[in-house]
C-alpha positions as CSV (number, residue, x, y, z in Angstrom):
1,M,-25.7,-25.9,-16.5
2,S,-23.3,-23.3,-18.1
3,L,-22.3,-20.2,-16.4
4,L,-23.5,-16.9,-17.9
5,R,-20.9,-14.3,-17.3
6,T,-22.6,-10.9,-17.4
7,P,-20.9,-7.5,-18.1
8,V,-20.9,-7.0,-14.3
9,T,-19.0,-10.3,-13.9
10,W,-16.4,-9.3,-16.6
11,A,-16.1,-5.8,-15.0
12,I,-15.3,-7.3,-11.6
13,Y,-12.7,-9.6,-13.2
14,G,-11.1,-6.5,-14.7
15,M,-11.3,-4.6,-11.4
16,N,-9.6,-7.5,-9.6
17,G,-6.9,-7.5,-12.3
18,A,-6.3,-3.8,-11.9
19,W,-6.0,-4.3,-8.1
20,A,-3.5,-7.1,-8.6
21,S,-1.5,-4.9,-10.9
22,F,-1.3,-2.2,-8.3
23,V,-0.1,-4.7,-5.6
24,Y,2.3,-6.7,-7.7
25,L,3.9,-3.6,-9.3
26,S,4.4,-1.8,-6.0
27,G,7.3,-4.2,-5.0
28,P,9.4,-4.0,-8.1
29,I,8.9,-0.2,-8.4
30,A,9.9,0.5,-4.8
31,P,13.7,0.3,-5.1
32,I,13.7,2.1,-8.4
33,L,11.6,4.9,-6.9
34,A,13.7,5.0,-3.8
35,E,16.9,5.4,-5.8
36,D,15.4,8.0,-8.1
37,L,14.3,10.1,-5.1
38,G,17.6,9.7,-3.2
39,V,16.0,7.7,-0.4
40,P,17.9,4.7,1.1
41,V,16.9,1.5,-0.7
42,G,16.2,0.0,2.7
43,A,13.3,2.4,2.9
44,A,11.8,0.8,-0.1
45,G,10.5,-2.0,2.3
46,L,8.1,0.6,3.7
47,V,6.0,0.1,0.5
48,G,4.9,-3.3,1.8
49,T,4.0,-1.8,5.2
50,A,1.9,0.9,3.5
51,L,0.0,-1.7,1.5
52,A,-0.6,-3.8,4.7
53,V,-1.8,-0.8,6.7
54,G,-4.1,0.1,3.8
55,M,-5.6,-3.4,3.7
56,A,-6.1,-3.2,7.5
57,T,-7.8,0.2,7.0
58,A,-10.0,-1.4,4.3
59,A,-11.0,-4.1,6.7
60,A,-12.3,-1.4,9.1
61,A,-13.7,1.1,6.6
62,G,-15.0,-1.3,4.0
63,P,-18.1,-2.4,5.9
64,I,-19.0,1.3,6.5
65,A,-18.6,2.1,2.8
66,I,-20.7,-0.9,1.8
67,A,-23.4,0.0,4.3
68,R,-23.6,3.5,3.0
69,L,-23.0,3.0,-0.7
70,G,-24.0,-0.6,-1.3
71,R,-21.7,-3.2,-2.8
72,D,-21.5,-1.7,-6.3
73,G,-21.0,1.8,-4.9
74,A,-18.3,0.8,-2.5
75,A,-16.5,-1.2,-5.3
76,R,-16.7,1.8,-7.7
77,L,-15.4,4.1,-4.9
78,G,-12.5,1.8,-4.2
79,L,-11.6,1.7,-7.9
80,V,-11.7,5.5,-8.1
81,V,-9.5,5.7,-5.0
82,I,-7.0,3.4,-6.6
83,A,-7.0,5.4,-9.9
84,C,-6.5,8.7,-8.1
85,A,-3.7,7.3,-5.9
86,L,-1.9,6.0,-9.0
87,A,-2.3,9.3,-10.8
88,A,-1.0,11.2,-7.8
89,I,1.9,8.8,-7.3
90,A,2.9,9.5,-10.9
91,L,2.8,13.2,-10.4
92,V,4.5,13.5,-7.0
93,P,8.1,13.1,-8.2
94,T,7.5,15.9,-10.8
95,L,6.3,18.3,-8.0
96,I,8.5,17.5,-5.0
97,G,11.6,15.3,-4.5
98,G,13.6,13.4,-2.0
99,V,12.3,12.1,1.3
100,A,9.2,14.3,1.2
101,A,8.1,12.8,-2.1
102,Y,8.7,9.3,-0.8
103,G,6.6,10.0,2.3
104,V,3.8,11.4,0.2
105,I,4.0,8.3,-2.1
106,L,3.8,6.0,0.9
107,V,0.6,7.8,2.1
108,L,-0.8,7.5,-1.4
109,L,0.0,3.7,-1.5
110,W,-1.8,3.4,1.9
111,L,-4.9,5.2,0.4
112,G,-4.7,3.1,-2.8
113,A,-4.5,-0.1,-0.8
114,T,-7.5,1.1,1.3
115,G,-9.5,1.6,-1.8
116,G,-8.3,-1.6,-3.3
117,G,-9.2,-3.7,-0.3
118,T,-12.6,-2.1,-0.1
119,M,-13.1,-2.8,-3.9
120,V,-12.1,-6.4,-3.7
121,N,-14.3,-7.2,-0.7
122,A,-17.3,-5.4,-2.1
123,S,-16.9,-6.9,-5.6
124,T,-16.4,-10.4,-4.3
125,A,-19.6,-10.2,-2.4
126,R,-21.3,-8.8,-5.5
127,L,-20.1,-11.8,-7.5
128,S,-21.6,-14.0,-4.9
129,D,-24.9,-12.2,-5.0
130,K,-25.0,-12.2,-8.8
131,H,-24.1,-15.9,-9.3
132,R,-25.6,-17.6,-6.2
133,E,-25.3,-21.1,-7.5
134,D,-21.9,-20.6,-9.2
135,S,-20.4,-18.2,-6.7
136,A,-17.4,-20.4,-5.9
137,R,-16.6,-20.7,-9.6
138,V,-16.8,-17.0,-10.4
139,I,-14.9,-15.9,-7.3
140,T,-12.2,-18.5,-8.2
141,E,-12.2,-17.1,-11.8
142,A,-11.9,-13.5,-10.5
143,N,-8.9,-14.5,-8.3
144,A,-7.3,-16.4,-11.2
145,A,-7.7,-13.4,-13.4
146,A,-6.1,-11.2,-10.8
147,G,-3.3,-13.8,-10.3
148,W,-2.5,-13.8,-14.0
149,V,-2.4,-10.0,-14.3
150,G,-0.3,-9.9,-11.1
151,L,2.1,-12.5,-12.6
152,F,2.6,-10.6,-15.9
153,S,2.6,-7.0,-14.5
154,P,6.2,-7.0,-13.2
155,L,7.3,-8.8,-16.4
156,L,5.8,-6.0,-18.5
157,L,7.4,-3.4,-16.2
158,G,10.8,-5.0,-16.8
159,V,10.2,-5.0,-20.6
160,A,9.2,-1.4,-20.5
161,L,12.2,-0.3,-18.4
162,G,14.5,-2.4,-20.6
163,A,13.1,-0.7,-23.7
164,G,13.9,2.7,-22.2
165,L,10.4,3.8,-21.3
166,G,9.6,5.8,-18.2
167,F,10.6,9.1,-16.5
168,E,14.0,7.7,-15.4
169,A,15.1,6.7,-18.9
170,R,13.9,10.1,-20.3
171,A,15.8,12.0,-17.6
172,R,19.1,10.1,-18.3
173,S,18.7,10.6,-22.1
174,V,18.1,14.3,-21.8
175,A,20.9,14.7,-19.2
176,A,23.3,12.9,-21.5
177,Q,22.6,15.5,-24.1
178,G,23.6,18.2,-21.6
179,R,20.1,19.6,-21.2
180,S,17.9,19.9,-18.2
181,V,14.9,17.6,-17.8
182,T,11.5,19.2,-18.5
183,Y,8.1,17.6,-18.4
184,P,5.1,18.8,-20.5
185,W,3.0,19.5,-17.4
């Protein structure tokens, strides 16, 4: 019997990929971010701690979210939390700097990891509900999709930074011209 992957199945594969990207990019970005904010590079290791605490928080808060919102609602909420955390992380260095910015970013990483852990747990259970006979197969596929996205995310980050994309490259380019850095927002 062939497996019928529904739009919900594909959406969950995509959500798992987005989560993997969040996790796998946090490590390579940490020392760059610490350097940009003038924080000791050793403090970059706190990123992993923030992610771990977020996952532990998700283990405690996830069942409550699932009980109140259902599996789909909890998965959507987790995805929204990840997206908001990422948007805020991108904005923080433009609003404040130094150790304060790094502290706020660590809190946002914790919140994002909490949302991500909740999303993964709820969406995996949803896959199991949707594909009862093929649940092992679809959960394996979801994890494989996340693994591939996670594998290529740092590579794409390196290519983007090497191509001169990002705030850091723009700031150096503008500073080299003797002007101050301004952002459109």
